[in-house]
C-alpha positions in Angstrom: -8.5 -16.4 -154.5 -7.4 -14.5 -151.4 -3.8 -15.0 -152.6 -4.6 -13.4 -155.9 -6.4 -10.5 -154.4 -3.6 -9.9 -151.9 -1.1 -9.6 -154.7 -3.3 -7.2 -156.6 -3.4 -5.0 -153.5 0.3 -5.2 -153.1 0.8 -4.4 -156.8 -1.5 -1.4 -156.6 0.6 0.0 -153.7 3.9 -0.1 -155.5 2.1 0.9 -158.8 0.9 4.1 -157.2 4.5 5.1 -156.5 5.5 4.2 -160.1 2.6 6.3 -161.3 3.8 9.4 -159.5 7.2 9.0 -161.2 6.0 7.9 -164.6 3.7 10.9 -165.1 6.8 13.0 -165.0 8.3 11.1 -167.9 5.1 11.6 -169.8 4.8 15.3 -169.1 8.3 16.0 -170.2 8.0 13.7 -173.3 4.7 15.4 -174.3 6.3 18.8 -174.4 9.9 18.1 -175.6 9.6 14.7 -177.2 12.5 13.1 -175.4 12.9 10.7 -172.4 14.3 12.6 -169.5 16.5 10.1 -167.7 17.7 12.7 -165.2 14.2 12.3 -163.7 15.5 9.5 -161.5 18.1 11.8 -160.0 15.4 14.3 -159.2 13.3 11.6 -157.5 16.3 10.4 -155.5 17.2 13.9 -154.3 13.6 14.6 -153.5 13.7 11.6 -151.1 16.8 13.1 -149.5 15.2 16.5 -149.2 12.3 15.0 -147.2 14.8 13.1 -145.0 16.8 16.3 -144.5 13.7 18.2 -143.4 12.7 15.5 -140.9 16.1 14.5 -139.4 18.2 17.6 -139.6 15.8 20.6 -139.8 13.3 19.1 -137.3 10.3 19.9 -139.6 7.0 18.2 -139.1 6.2 15.6 -141.8 3.8 17.8 -143.8 6.5 20.6 -144.1 9.3 18.1 -144.8 7.1 16.6 -147.6 6.4 20.1 -149.0 10.2 20.8 -148.9 10.8 17.7 -151.0 8.0 18.5 -153.5 9.0 22.1 -154.0 12.7 21.4 -153.9 12.4 18.6 -156.5 10.3 20.9 -158.7 12.8 23.7 -158.6 15.7 21.3 -159.1 13.9 20.0 -162.3 13.4 23.5 -163.5 17.1 24.3 -162.9 18.1 21.1 -164.7 16.0 22.2 -167.8 17.4 25.7 -167.7 21.1 24.7 -167.5 21.3 21.4 -169.3 18.4 21.3 -171.8 17.5 24.9 -172.9 20.8 25.7 -174.5 20.5 22.6 -176.6 16.9 23.4 -177.5 17.8 27.0 -178.5 20.4 25.6 -181.0 17.7 23.3 -182.5 20.0 20.3 -181.9 18.8 16.8 -182.5 16.7 15.2 -179.7 19.5 12.7 -179.2 21.6 15.5 -177.7 18.9 16.1 -175.1 18.9 12.3 -174.2 22.6 12.2 -173.8 22.5 15.4 -171.7 19.9 13.8 -169.4 22.0 10.7 -168.9 25.0 12.9 -167.9 22.9 14.9 -165.5 21.6 11.6 -163.9 25.2 10.4 -163.4 26.1 13.8 -161.9 23.2 13.8 -159.4 24.1 10.2 -158.3 27.8 10.9 -157.8 27.2 14.3 -156.2 25.0 12.6 -153.6 27.6 9.9 -153.0 30.4 12.5 -152.5 28.4 14.9 -150.3 26.0 12.7 -148.3 27.6 9.2 -148.6 26.7 5.9 -150.2 25.0 4.4 -147.2 21.4 3.4 -147.0 19.2 5.7 -144.9 15.8 5.2 -143.4 13.0 7.6 -142.7 11.9 8.0 -139.0 8.4 6.4 -138.3 6.2 9.3 -139.5 3.3 7.2 -140.8 1.6 4.2 -139.4 2.9 0.8 -140.7 0.5 -1.6 -139.1 -2.0 -3.6 -141.2 -5.8 -3.8 -141.4 -7.5 -7.1 -141.9 -10.5 -7.4 -144.3 -11.6 -11.0 -144.3 -8.4 -12.9 -145.2 -6.7 -9.9 -146.8 -4.1 -7.7 -145.1 -3.9 -4.1 -146.2 -1.2 -1.9 -144.7 -2.2 1.5 -143.4 0.9 2.9 -145.1 -0.2 1.4 -148.4 -3.6 3.0 -148.1 -2.0 6.4 -147.3 0.4 6.1 -150.3 -2.5 5.1 -152.6 -4.7 8.0 -151.4 -1.9 10.6 -151.7 -1.0 9.3 -155.2 -4.6 9.3 -156.3 -5.2 12.9 -155.1 -2.0 14.1 -156.7 -2.6 12.4 -160.0 -6.2 13.7 -160.1 -5.0 17.3 -159.5 -2.4 16.9 -162.3 -5.0 15.5 -164.7 -7.4 18.4 -163.8 -4.6 20.9 -164.3 -3.6 19.5 -167.7 -7.1 18.8 -169.1 -9.4 21.3 -167.3 -7.6 24.6 -167.0 -6.3 27.4 -169.2 -2.8 26.5 -168.2 -3.5 23.0 -169.2 -4.7 24.2 -172.6 -1.4 26.1 -173.0 0.6 23.0 -172.1 -1.3 20.9 -174.6 -1.0 23.5 -177.3 2.7 23.8 -176.7 3.1 20.0 -176.8 1.2 19.9 -180.1 3.3 22.7 -181.8 5.7 24.9 -180.0 6.1 27.4 -182.8 2.4 27.9 -183.4 1.7 28.2 -179.7 4.2 31.1 -179.6 2.2 32.9 -182.3 -0.9 32.4 -180.2 0.7 34.4 -177.3 2.0 31.5 -175.3 5.5 31.6 -173.9 6.9 28.2 -174.6 9.9 28.6 -172.3 7.6 29.3 -169.3 5.4 26.4 -170.2 8.4 24.1 -170.4 9.6 25.3 -167.0 6.1 24.7 -165.6 6.0 21.2 -167.0 9.4 20.4 -165.5 8.3 21.8 -162.1 5.2 19.6 -162.2 7.3 16.5 -163.2 9.9 17.2 -160.6 7.3 17.8 -157.8 5.5 14.6 -158.5 8.8 12.7 -158.6 9.8 14.3 -155.3 6.5 13.1 -153.7 7.1 9.6 -155.1 10.6 9.6 -153.7 9.4 10.5 -150.2 6.7 7.8 -150.3 9.1 5.2 -151.6 11.7 6.2 -149.0 9.2 5.9 -146.2 8.0 2.5 -147.4 11.5 1.1 -148.1 14.8 3.1 -147.8 16.9 5.9 -149.4 20.2 5.5 -151.2 22.1 7.4 -153.9 21.3 4.8 -156.6 17.6 4.6 -156.0 17.1 6.7 -159.2 17.3 3.4 -161.0 13.7 2.9 -159.8 12.7 5.3 -162.5 13.6 2.7 -165.1 10.5 0.9 -163.9 8.6 4.2 -164.1 9.9 4.7 -167.7 8.7 1.2 -168.6 5.3 2.1 -167.1 5.2 5.3 -169.2 6.1 3.3 -172.4 3.5 0.7 -171.7 0.8 3.3 -171.1 2.0 5.5 -174.0 4.6 8.2 -173.7 3.0 11.6 -173.5 -0.3 10.3 -172.0 -1.0 11.0 -168.3 -3.8 8.4 -168.0 -1.6 5.9 -169.9 1.3 6.5 -167.4 -1.0 5.7 -164.5 -2.5 2.6 -166.1 0.9 1.4 -167.2 2.3 1.9 -163.6 -0.6 -0.1 -162.0 -0.2 -2.9 -164.6 3.6 -3.0 -164.0 3.2 -3.0 -160.2 0.7 -5.8 -160.4 2.8 -7.8 -162.9 5.8 -7.5 -160.6 4.0 -8.7 -157.5 2.5 -11.6 -159.3 5.9 -12.6 -160.7 7.5 -12.4 -157.2 4.6 -14.3 -155.5 4.0 -17.1 -158.0 7.3 -17.5 -159.8 10.3 -16.0 -158.1 11.4 -12.5 -156.9 14.4 -12.9 -159.2 12.1 -12.7 -162.2 10.5 -9.3 -161.3 12.6 -7.4 -163.7 12.2 -10.0 -166.4 8.4 -9.7 -166.3 8.7 -5.9 -166.3 10.7 -5.9 -169.5 8.7 -8.7 -171.1 5.5 -6.7 -170.5 7.0 -3.6 -172.2 8.2 -5.7 -175.2 4.8 -7.4 -175.5 3.0 -4.0 -175.4 5.4 -2.5 -177.9 4.9 -5.4 -180.3 1.1 -5.2 -180.1 0.8 -1.4 -179.8 4.1 0.4 -180.7 2.8 3.7 -179.2 1.6 2.1 -175.9 -1.9 1.6 -174.7 -2.9 5.2 -174.8 -0.2 6.8 -176.9 -0.2 8.1 -180.4 2.4 7.4 -183.2 4.8 10.3 -183.5 7.5 11.0 -186.1 10.5 10.9 -183.7 11.2 9.4 -180.3 14.3 9.4 -178.2 
């Protein structure tokens, strides 16, 4: 029993990081109805922003984390303004947005390799890494900190989207952009805000992942797992993204512990396929006319 509980704890820890990243997918999908695969590059650069603040600017950790969050948010807004808005303004098919996001993702990755280098980098010891024992269970202090920071961030995002006037404007725009314009809402500003929130949450996720593991230019591939989590929970649903991320993290740790670490990805994709077969829109999603 302790072995099972230990794997659940480990799964929740990595699932919390997945959740921070997957909510960005869901936020962007809810407003523009396409999957933003450049989100991984934003997460990766956010991790580098935090490392830059700590190692080269000498900032204390809270300021370095703030730099990563704000920098990633602004980068996501710039990405939308340069790569996506011209396509939207021409009323092009959603497939064009998807192709553009893939191109931006490749650009971010190669730009990082050329300017910073392809080597793995590690964060300095800014957070405690020792473990606490509860009975026969080992819980890392870092895992607790990651879970608390993710929970607070996701709670604030949920409150912003579902409990404020800005959130009402976001949900109105996601429902019908043209009608929201008639109601006095500026859709371009709402889209920019959504991209900032998505980028900021990805930047925080990138910093936490970098502290727990390491940083490298191809780490944006991690967002493929976050995308799976968003699909499992239901694209466009914030609660669904969180639940999907926790399920995915737990499934991965169980696969690694009881089968083999080589089967982690196999279980991730198998979970996504199973959920899609049973509920095509995900656990909390709704059927829409077009998805990309």
